[in-house]
C-alpha positions as CSV (number, residue, x, y, z in Angstrom):
1,M,-6.2,1.7,11.9
2,V,-8.3,1.2,9.1
3,I,-6.2,-0.9,6.2
4,A,-7.6,-1.6,2.5
5,I,-5.7,-4.9,1.4
6,A,-6.0,-6.7,-1.6
7,S,-4.1,-9.5,-3.7
8,D,-4.1,-11.0,-7.1
9,H,-4.4,-14.8,-7.2
10,R,-1.0,-15.5,-6.6
11,G,-1.0,-13.4,-3.4
12,V,-3.9,-15.2,-1.9
13,D,-2.5,-17.0,1.0
14,C,-0.3,-14.4,1.8
15,K,-2.9,-11.8,1.9
16,K,-5.0,-14.2,4.4
17,E,-2.2,-14.5,6.7
18,V,-1.8,-10.3,7.0
19,I,-5.2,-10.2,7.4
20,E,-4.8,-12.5,10.3
21,Y,-2.0,-10.7,11.4
22,L,-3.7,-7.2,11.5
23,N,-6.5,-8.2,13.3
24,K,-4.8,-9.6,15.9
25,N,-3.0,-6.1,16.2
26,N,-6.4,-4.5,16.7
27,H,-6.8,-3.0,12.8
28,E,-9.6,-2.9,11.1
29,V,-9.4,-4.8,7.7
30,I,-11.2,-4.2,4.4
31,D,-10.5,-6.9,2.0
32,C,-10.5,-5.4,-1.6
33,S,-10.2,-9.1,-3.5
34,P,-12.5,-11.2,-1.3
35,I,-12.7,-13.3,-4.4
36,N,-9.6,-14.4,-6.8
37,T,-9.6,-16.5,-9.8
38,E,-6.5,-17.9,-11.8
39,T,-7.5,-15.0,-14.5
40,D,-8.0,-12.3,-12.0
41,D,-6.1,-8.9,-12.9
42,Y,-4.4,-7.2,-10.3
43,P,-5.3,-3.4,-11.6
44,D,-8.8,-4.2,-10.7
45,F,-7.8,-4.9,-7.1
46,A,-5.1,-2.2,-6.7
47,F,-7.9,0.7,-8.1
48,K,-10.4,-0.8,-5.2
49,V,-7.8,-0.3,-2.6
50,C,-6.9,3.1,-3.9
51,E,-10.3,4.3,-4.0
52,K,-11.0,3.3,-0.3
53,V,-8.1,5.3,0.7
54,T,-8.6,8.1,-1.7
55,K,-12.1,8.2,-0.5
56,K,-10.8,8.3,3.3
57,E,-12.7,5.0,4.1
58,A,-9.1,3.6,4.9
59,D,-6.1,4.9,6.6
60,I,-3.6,3.3,4.2
61,G,-3.6,0.4,1.5
62,I,-1.8,-2.8,1.4
63,L,-1.1,-4.7,-2.0
64,V,0.2,-8.0,-2.4
65,C,1.6,-9.9,-5.8
66,R,4.3,-11.8,-7.0
67,T,6.8,-8.8,-7.0
68,G,4.6,-6.0,-5.6
69,I,5.6,-3.9,-8.7
70,G,2.5,-4.2,-11.3
71,M,0.4,-3.3,-8.2
72,S,2.5,-0.8,-7.1
73,I,2.3,0.7,-10.9
74,A,-1.6,0.5,-11.1
75,A,-1.9,2.2,-7.8
76,N,0.3,5.1,-8.6
77,K,-2.0,5.8,-11.5
78,V,-5.1,6.6,-9.1
79,K,-4.9,10.4,-8.3
80,G,-3.8,11.0,-4.6
81,I,-2.2,8.0,-4.2
82,R,1.5,7.3,-3.6
83,C,2.4,3.6,-3.5
84,A,5.8,2.6,-2.7
85,K,6.9,-1.0,-3.6
86,V,8.8,-1.9,-0.2
87,D,11.5,-4.4,0.4
88,S,12.9,-3.2,3.5
89,V,12.4,-1.5,6.9
90,E,14.0,1.2,5.5
91,D,12.3,1.5,2.6
92,A,8.9,1.4,4.5
93,I,9.9,4.2,6.7
94,L,11.4,6.4,4.4
95,C,8.4,6.1,1.7
96,R,6.2,7.7,4.4
97,N,9.2,10.1,5.8
98,D,10.0,11.7,2.4
99,N,7.1,10.7,0.0
100,A,4.0,10.6,2.4
101,A,2.9,7.0,0.8
102,N,-0.2,6.0,1.8
103,V,-0.1,2.6,0.2
104,M,2.7,0.1,0.3
105,A,3.1,-3.0,-2.2
106,F,5.3,-5.8,-1.5
107,S,6.3,-9.4,-2.6
108,Y,4.0,-12.8,-1.3
109,T,7.6,-14.6,-1.3
110,K,8.5,-13.0,1.8
111,S,8.2,-14.4,5.3
112,M,5.4,-13.4,7.2
113,E,7.8,-12.5,9.9
114,E,9.6,-9.8,7.5
115,I,5.8,-8.7,6.0
116,A,4.8,-8.0,9.6
117,K,8.5,-5.7,9.9
118,L,7.5,-4.0,7.1
119,M,4.0,-3.1,7.9
120,E,4.6,-2.3,11.3
121,A,7.5,0.1,9.9
122,F,5.2,1.8,7.2
123,M,2.2,2.1,9.4
124,T,4.5,3.7,12.5
125,A,6.5,5.8,10.5
126,E,6.3,9.7,10.6
127,V,4.8,11.3,7.5
128,L,6.8,14.1,5.8
129,T,9.4,14.6,8.2
130,D,11.3,17.6,6.3
131,K,9.8,20.7,4.9
132,R,12.2,19.7,1.6
133,H,10.4,16.9,1.5
134,E,6.8,18.2,1.7
135,R,7.9,20.8,-1.0
136,R,8.9,17.7,-3.3
137,V,5.3,16.1,-2.7
138,K,3.6,18.9,-3.1
139,K,5.1,19.3,-6.8
140,I,3.9,15.7,-7.3
141,M,0.3,16.6,-6.2
142,D,0.5,19.8,-8.4
143,Y,1.3,17.8,-11.3
144,E,-1.3,15.1,-10.9
145,E,-3.7,18.5,-10.5
146,G,-2.4,19.8,-13.8
147,L,-1.4,22.8,-11.7
148,R,2.4,22.5,-13.3
């Protein structure tokens, strides 16, 4: 799997651990925030990750910041992105099953063990497991396209 990843300046150490974990597990990683500064702005990095996903240069995106909230808000402004702020394995599975999420965001305050579980759940979860969820995601996509 090809994974685009980015963090703000606070999530750099976590991002490095995540990249190492993903590489060890045979994933190709695109680092969309290779250089961070104390004054960087998380939306810039969220947009870079999302562009990789929408251009199909990456299968999924991963965003890391203090809470995961700001990154997820920025990501969801990108046409074609459905980003979920993930706090549990259940979140990671359901956002794929029910919402066809293609980007996940999380807090750098979690342990690497927790983060690994979240990522594995997100990467292996089945996408859109029910027709009603397909219908709902289609409504979101139609709205995004100006069709509603």
